[in-house]
N, C-alpha and C positions, 0 to 999 in steps of 0.2 A: 562726711556727707552721708549720713545714714538716717533713715526714718525709723525711730523706735516707737512712735505713737501708733496705736491702731488706726487704720484707715479703712475706708469703705472698699471692699474687694469686689471683684467682678469675674464671672465665669461665663462659659458659652451659653448656658441656659438662662442667663440674666439674673440669677440669684445673687443677693448681696451677701458679703461676708467680711472678714477681717483679713488684712494682708500686711506684710512687712517686706520692704525691699531695701537691700543693702548694696551700695555700689562698691565694687572691689578694684576694678582696673579699667582704664580707657586707653585704647591704642588708636592713634590717628595717623593713617598713612597719607592723608592730605585732606585738611578741612580748614578753609580760610587760612589764617597764619599758623595753625597748629600742625605739628608734625613730630611724632614721638609717642612715648608711653607715659601714662600718669596712673599712679597707684594710690588707693585710699584705704584708710584704716577704719572699718565700720564700727569698731568699739570705742573710738575716740573722736574728739572734735577735730575736723579737718578745716584749716584756714588757708585761703589762697591769698597771698600778699605779694604785690608787685606794682611796678609803675603803671601809669595810665597807658592805654593802647598796647599792653603787653600780652593780651590774649585771655584775660580772666573771663570776660563775657563770652568769648569764643568757646572757652572750655564748657561753660554752662550750656551754650547753644548746641555743642557737640553731644552733650549728655541727652538733651531733649530730642535731638535729631536721631540718636540711636534708639530712643524709646518710642518715638512717634513718627519718625521719618521727616522729609522735607517736602513742602508743597511746591509743585512746579506749574500750577495753573495760572496762566497769564491773565485770565479773565478776572481773577480775584486780586492779583498783584500786577497792576498794569506796567509799572515802571521797572521793577526788579523783583523777581520771585525769590523766595528763600533758597531754592535749589541753585539759582544762579549767584546769589549773594555769597554763599559759603563755598564756592568753588575754590580749590587751592590757589593761593596767590602765586606760588612758584611753579604751577603746572604739575604734571605727574598724576598719580592715582588719586581718585576722589572716593576714599573709603575710610570707615571707622569701625572699631570693634570694641564693644562694651561687655565687660564681665560683671555679673551681678548675682545676688542671692535673693530668691523669691520663694516663699512658701516652703522653706527648708531645702530648696533645690538650687544648685548652682547652674546658671545659664550663661551662654556666650552668644551675644547678638552681633552679627556682622552685616553691615549695610554697605553695598557698593553702589553709590549714587551715579557713577558713570554708566554702569550696565543696568541699573534699576533692579537689583536683586537683593533679597533678604534671606538670611539663614539664621536659625536659632538651634543651638545644640545644648544638651544637658551634660552634666558631669559623667554620665554613663556612656557617652559617645553616641547618643541617639539624636537624630534630627527631629525637633518638635515644632517646626515652623508652622505647620497647619493648625496647631492648637491656638495660634495667635492671629489667625485670619479673621477680619471683620467684614470684609467686602471682597470684591473681585480681585483687586490688586492692593488691598490695604492690610498692613500688618502692624497693629498698634500694641506693642509689648507693654507699654506703660498703662494703657487703658485696661488691658486684661489683668495685669498684676496689681495695679493700684486702685482701679475703679474710677480714675480721673481721666478726662480727655486732655488734650494738649494745652488748651487755654487755662483750665482749672489747675493743672500741674504747675504751669508757670506762675499763676497767682499765688499758690501755696508755697512753692519751693524757691522762687527767684526774688531777690531784693536787688534791683538794679541800681546803678549809680544815680544819686539824687533822691532815692526813696527812703534812705535810712532815717532822715530827719522826721519823717512822718511816723516812724515806729518808736524811736527813742529821742525825745527833744533834747537839744543841747543845753538849754537853760535849766539850772537846778530847780528853780521854783516851778517851772513848767512840768519838770519830771515829778515833783512832789505834790502837785496841786490836787490830785485826786487820791492820794494814798491815805491809809488809816493813820499812819504816823503823823501826817500833816494835820489831819483833823484833831488828833489828840494834842498836838502841839498848839494848835489854835485854841483848843478848849482850855489848856493850862496857861497859855501865855495871854493873860488878861491883866487888866490893871489891878484887879483885886486878887489875882492868883499868885502862886509862888513860882518863881522861875527856877527853883532848884530841880524840879522834876524834869524840866527840859534839858538842863545841863546834865542831869544824871542819864537821861536817855541818850544824849549825845555821847557821853562817856562810854556807855554800853555799846553804842554803835561803833565808836572808834575802836574799842577792844575787839569787837567782832570783825572789824575790817582789817585789823593788823594782828592776826593770830600767828605766832611764831612756831614753826614746826621743824625741829632739828632733822628729822628723818627725811624731810623734803629739801632742807637747806634753803628755805625761803620763808618770807612773812607774807601771808595772804589772808583773804577773808576766810572765816572759819568754814563757811559752806564750800568754798572752792577747795580748801584744804581737805575737807572730808571727801569731796568728790575725787580729788587727785589720789588720796590715800586708798579709797575704794578701787579706783582704776588701777593703781599700783598693785594693790593686793590681788585683784583679778588677774592682772598681767603675771604676777608671780605664781598664782595658782595655775595659770595656763602653762607657764614655763615648767613648773614642777610636774604638772600632769604630762607635759610633752616629754620630759626626761624619763618619767616612769613608763610612759607609753613606748618610748624608744627602747628602754631596757626590756620591756615585755616583748616588743617586736623582734628582738634578737633571736627568739626561739626558732621561727621559720628559717632565719638565716643560718643558725647553727645546724639545723637539720639539713638544709641545702648544702652547707659546707661539708658535712659528713658524706652526703651523697656524691658531691663533686670529687672529694678525695678518693672515695671508693671507685668512681668512674675513671678517674685519672689513673689509679693503680691498674685497673683492668685494661685500659687503653695502652699503658706502657707494656704490660705483659703481651698484649696482642701485637704491639709494635716489635717486641723482641722476637716473637714467633715469625712475623713477616720478614724481619731482617735476616733471620736464619734461612727462611725459604728463599729470600732474594739471593743470598750468597750461594745457595745450592743451584738456583736457576742461573746465576751468573757463571758459576763453574761449569755447568752443563753447556751454556752458550759458548764459553771459551773453548771447551773441548770440541764442541761441534765445529767451530770456526777453524780450529787447527786441523781437524780431520778433513773438512771440506777443502782446506788449502792443500793438504797432502794429496787428496784425490785430484785436484786441479793440476798439480805439478805432474802427476803421473799422466794425466790426459795431455798436457803440453808435450811431454816426451813422446807420447804415441803419435801425436799430430806431426811433430818434427820428423820422426822416422818415416811416416807416410809421405810427407813432402819430399824427403830425400829420395825415396824410391820412385817418385813421379817426376823428378827433376829432368830426365831425358825428354820427356814429352812437353816441357814448358814452352818450347819454341814453336809448337804447332799453332797456326793462326786459328782464332775462334771461328772465322767464317769459312774455313777450309771444307768442312763437311757440307755446308749448304752449297758452296760453289761447285764442289765435286758432284753432288747429287743433281744440281741443275744441269751441269755439262753432260752427265750420263743420260739424264732424261731427254735432253735435246738431241743427243747422239742417237739414242734409240728411235726417237721420232723421225729423224732424218733417214736412218737406215730403212725404216718401214716405208717411207715415201719413195726411196730408191728401188725397193724390191718390187718386182712385177706383181700385179694383182693376183695372178694364178700361181705364184710361187708358194712353196711350203714354208711355213714359219720356221726359221732356223733357231739356233741357240743364241744366247746372249753374247757369246764370244765372237760371232760373225762380224766382220768389219766391212766397210763399204769399198774396200780396195778393188775387188773383182768387178763390181757393178760400175764404179767410177771410170774404170779404164775402157769400158765398152760403150760409152755414151754416143760417140760419133758413129759407131757401127749401128747402134739402135736407130739413130736418126736416119741413116741411109736405108736401113731395112724397112723403116716405116713408110717409105714413099713407093707407091705402086708404079707410076710412070714419071720418072724425073723430068723428061723433056716436056711433057704436058704441064707438069707443075711449074716449070720455069716459064712456060708460055703464059700460064694463068697469072703468075706473079707479074710478068712483064705487061700483060694486057690491063689487068685491074690496078696495077701499081701506078699507072699514069692517068688514072681517071681524075677528072676535075671534081671539085667539091660538090657542084650542083648535080653531076652525074651520079656520084655516090649517094647523094641525098635522094635522088630519084629512085634508085634501086632500094635503098632502105625504106623510103616512104611507101613504095609499092608493096613491099612485103608486109610492113606494119599495117598498111591500110587493108590488105587482104585478110589479115588475121582479125582486125577490128570489124571489117565489113561482114565477114562470115558470122562472127559472134552477134553483131547487131542485127543482121538480117534474120538470124534464127529467132532472136527475141521479138523482132517486129512481126514476124510471121505468126508467132504464138499469140501476140496481142491482137492481130487481125482475126485469127480463128476464134479467140475468146470474145471479141466484140461481136462477130457475126452470130455466135451462139447466144450471146446475151440478147441481141436484137430479135432473134427467132423466139426466144423465151418470152420477151416482152410482147411481141406480136401475138403469140399464142394466148397470153393472158388477156390482151385487149380483145382478141377475137372471141374468147369465151364469154365476154360480156356484150359484145356488139351484136352477135347473132340473136340471142334472146331479145335484145332491145328492138331490132328491126322487126322481129316477129310480133312482139307486143304492140309496137307502133302501128304495124300494118293491120293487125286485128282491131285496134282501137279506131283507126281511121275508117275501116270498112264498116264497123258497127255504127259509127257516127253518120256515115253516108246513107246506110240503110235506114237508120232512124229518121233521117231527114226525108227520105223518099216515102216512108210509111206515114210520116206526119202529114203529107199532102193527100193521103187517101183516107179510107174509112177506118184504118187500123192505127189510129193515133195513140191509143193506150200502149200498144206494143212498142211503138217508137220510143216512148219514154224509157222503157226497160232497156232497150238496146242503147239508148243515149247514155244512161247512167252506168251501164256496163262497159261501154266502149271508151268513154272519156278517161276513166282511171287507167285502162289498159294502155291508151295512147300516151298518157302522161308518164306512166311507169316505163314504157318503152323508150320514150325520149330521154328520161332520166338515166336509163342504162346506157344509152348511146353517149350521153354527155360524160358519164363516169368513165366509160371505156376510152373516150377520146382523151381524157385527162389522166388516166391511170398510168403511173410510172413514166410520166412525160419527161421529167428531168433526167431520170436514169437512162431513158431511151436516147435523149439528146446527147448525154455524156458518152454512151456507147458509140453513137454515130461520130462524135468528135474524135474519139480515140481511133476509130476505124479510118477516118479521113486523115488524121495525123500520121498513122502508120503507113498508109498508102503514099502520102506525100514524102515521108522519110525514105521509103523503099525506092521511090522514083529518084530522090536526090542521090542516094547511094549508087543507084544504077548509073546515073549520069557521071558521078565522080569515078566509078570503076571504068567507064568507057574512056574518060579523059586520061586516067592513069595507064590504061592499056595502050592508048594511042602514043603517049610519051614513051612507054617502055618499048613499043615497036620501033619508034624513031631511034631510040638509043641502041637497040639491037642492030639496026641497019648501020648506024655509025660505027659500031664495034665489029662489024663483019659477021654477025651471027645470022643464021638462017631464020630464026624465029625468036620471039620473046621467051619461049619455054627453054630454048638452048641457052639463052643469056642467063636466065635464072639458075639453071643447073650449073653452069660454069661459075656463077657468083657464089653459090653454096659450096662448090668444091674448093674455091679459093678461100672461103672462110674456114673450112675444115683443115686446109693445109696450114693456115696461120695458127690455128689452135694446136695442131700437133707440134709445130716448130716451137711454140711458146712453152709447151709441156716439156719438151726435150731440153730447152734452155734452163728451165727451172730445175730439172734433174741434175744438170751439170753443176749448177751453182750449189745444189744441195750436197753433191758429192764433195765439193771443195769444203763446204761448211762442216761435213762429217769428219773429214781428215783433220781440220783445225780443232774441232771439239775433242777428238780422241787425243791429240797432242796436249791440249790443255788438261784433260783428265789425268794423263800420265804424269805431266809436270806437277799437278796438285798432289799426287801420291808421293812423288819423289821429294817434294818440299816438306812433306810430313814424315820423311824417313822410311817410306814403304816402297820396296822395289816392285815394279809392275811385272806380273806373271801372266803372259798371254794364255796360259792353260787354265786360269781361274776366271770366273765371271766377275762382272763389275759389282755385283751384289756382295761377293766375298771381300773385294777390295774396299767397298763402302763400309762394311762392318769393321774392318781393321782401322780405317780412317776415323770412324765414329768413336771407337775405343780410345784412340790416341787424342782426339779432341776432348772427350770427357776427362781423360787423364790430365790434359793441359788445364781445363777449366777447374778441376779439383785441385791441381797444384796452385793455381792462382787464388782460389778460394782459401786454401790453407795458408798460403804465405801472406795474403793481403788482409784477410778478415779473421779466420778462425784462430790462428796462432797468436796474432796481436791481441785479439779480444780475450783469449785465455790467459795471456801473459798479464794483461791489465787487471784481470780478476784476481791474480795472485797477490798475496800479502808480501810486503817487502820484509827484508830480514829483520829490521828494527821492530816492525809490528809483531812478527812471529816471536821474537825474543821477549818483547813486552808481555805478550799473551802468556807465554810460558812462565815468566816471572810472576805475573798476576795469579796464575793457577797455583803456583807453588806457595804464594803468600796467603792464599785463602785458608781459613781455619779448618779444623778437622770435620766440623759439621757440614762442610761443603763437599764431602765425598759423594761420588755418584750413587744414586739410589738404584739398587738392583731391580726394584719393581716400582717404578714411578706410578703415582695415582693417575687414573684416567682423566680426572677433572683438574689436573694441576694447571696453575695459571702461568701465563707468559711473564717474561721479565718486565715488559712494559706495563702489564696489568699490575704486577707487584709494585713497581715504582709508583704508579698512580695511587694504589691502595695505601702505600707508606706515606705519600705526601698528604693524602686525605686524612690519614690517622694522625699525622703530625699536626695538621691543622686543627683537628679535634682536640689534641692534647694542649696545643697553644691556647685554644678557647677555654679549655678547662682550667689551665694554669691562670689565665687572665681572670676567669670567674672566681677562682679560689682566692687570688690576691685581692680582688674587689671585695669579696665577702669578708675576708680577714680584716682588711682595712676598715670596712664599715663596722664590723663588730668591735674592733679595738677602739675606733673613734667613739662609738656610742658608749662603750663601757668607760673609757677615759672621761668623756664628758659628763656622764652620770656621776661618777665618783668625785669629779672635780667641782661640779656645780650644784649637786643636789643639796649638800649640807649647807652651803652658803645661801642658796635660795630659800631653804627652810628657815634659817636664822633670820634672813632679811624679811621673810614673810611674817615671822613672829614679831619682829620689831614694828612692822607696818600695822599689825593687828593691835599692838599696844598703843601706838600713836593714834590709830583710828578710835580706840576706846576713849582716850583722853580728849580728843577733839570733840567727840560726841558729848562727853560729860560737860566740856566747856560750853558747847552750844546750848545744852539743856540749862546750864546755870545762867547763861545770858538771857535765854528765853524766859526763865523763871523770874529773873530780876526785872526784865522788861515788863512782864505781865504784872508783877507786884507794884512797880512804880506807876503803871498806868491805872491800876485799880485804886491805889492810894490817891493819885491825882484826881481821878474822877470822884472818889468819895469826898475829898477835900472841897472840890468845886461844888459838889452837891450840898455839903454842909454850909459853905459860904453862901450859897444861893438861899438855903433855908433861913440862915441867920439874917441875911439882908432883907428877906421877905418879912420875917417876924419884926425886924427893927422898923420897917416901913409902916407896918400896920399899927405898931404900938405908938409911933410918933403921929 
């Protein structure tokens, strides 16, 4: 399926030219019934033979769709658009790919009808889709390459089912009706002509139709034989050229093979150096592990010796120091509370024994008159709750009343001062107002009196001078009456409220004093003042007794705290020494607690962790055997390089280098196989192809000579027949005239 005839070309500028398009390959991922890949030989005739409805027309439609696309406009195709018609029958992708050769360049056209995309790539790997754009979304590769639109292309390239009869008629007479041979036969085949010419022409035609060619192994028309021989010769030339090209193309492979071999040798030398460095690094690592294990073993022995020395302190509770410190602090606080306020601060070794024994004496010595105190307790101890509330309420009311009366008195003084200030401000405006008003009214009256007499002109002057003065005076009086009115009212309200509150407090005080006086009479006191004095003495007596009771309980608590502190020392293995202070005992106890904590840390954490870090005997033995088995180049370097790599880095570098060597070996094998295959194929096929090509050349020469002979004989027969018919015509004409 190749177009070898020149066709009208088309470019972007609209200029016409010549174009040739060869189809190479069609791949259908899904197009109607098609799915697969179809290859074409552009230098040969490609025939598609198959049963009906097998996809031959679909293959032609797929080629046209790749070149021109599919129309999806429902306005043009109302029932079924081509885009819908060629949708894959089995579902899946709706895509085709066509590879062709146009203008000496190989192109690959990919159309995805499902997504509506078009891509055109050349053999250099560049996308050239834009070079085939004809509109906004139209990419007609066939129109740009061939110069034909879709309808013209189908008329020129497609012969559909039922149209072959119009091109080549099936009847032999119909096929020969307009040929030169038919006309010659009709000219010779007359009643007066010789039929031998027709038979001779038929014999020549039969010889041309059945030319035997041993090189092809078949009997064909001579023209077909020449075409096949030429095709076979061109194919052999191409194969011979390909063999020679393959042989010449081995030079880059040979050069690359030499480079690969050299690179492989260098890589293997680098690998050997890395292996030696890795062995040295491994030996250094093994020595370092053995040395670190020996250091850990020495550390374990040291920790065990320390734990053994701290074993006597292991029984000390962890909270002993905190409990002892708390007991001592509480004991000191209790002793300070028991000590009289004016006593001199003693030493820390002082105990509450002396003060605790004299509590009862202190209680008796603190009472000035025991009989009076007992009488006070008896009198006020039998008071009813409402009587106690009366005494407490009177005292509390007196305190609150004095405080509130003082505040109310200050408020009354401030209110009176504010009223005096406001009155002074109002007075400063009212006096000028009265004066101006009086002057204005006097002037107005005088003007009215003068107006009745002969001095009427002067009355107008007095009238115009008096009226403004009267108005201004009245205005000042109005302003004075309204000036600070709200503030004056507020001051008056505060003064009135303060006076009312003072009167209320006074009445309540009188009521309280009356109730207090009645209570004093009930209790047998001469006056309320005596009752209040006895009540205060009773309260002071209760406070003293409460303080002495607290001191007694504090002494008992101090003795208990001291016993607990001594017990804490003894439980830690420390004997209590009264000659030493509690701080000294606390230091000893803290040292023992730290020793116990250190012993617990050693036995529970440090020693087990250090033992877990030790290598077992088998690992140590294996490391020593590995170190002894390493070659001599793994000896320790007395001066290692500053930038030496670690063992892990060396392992990674070795693995990477081995990967490079594997790639080089694989590439070397590939190149060697390719070179050997090309060389073997060249030496095995070149001579046979050259001999076969020579045979084809000889057969082609013989076929051409045979065709020339047939053509010469055909031409001669036709000329002789024509000359004979002409002479017969002349003879018949002369005979007719003479008769």
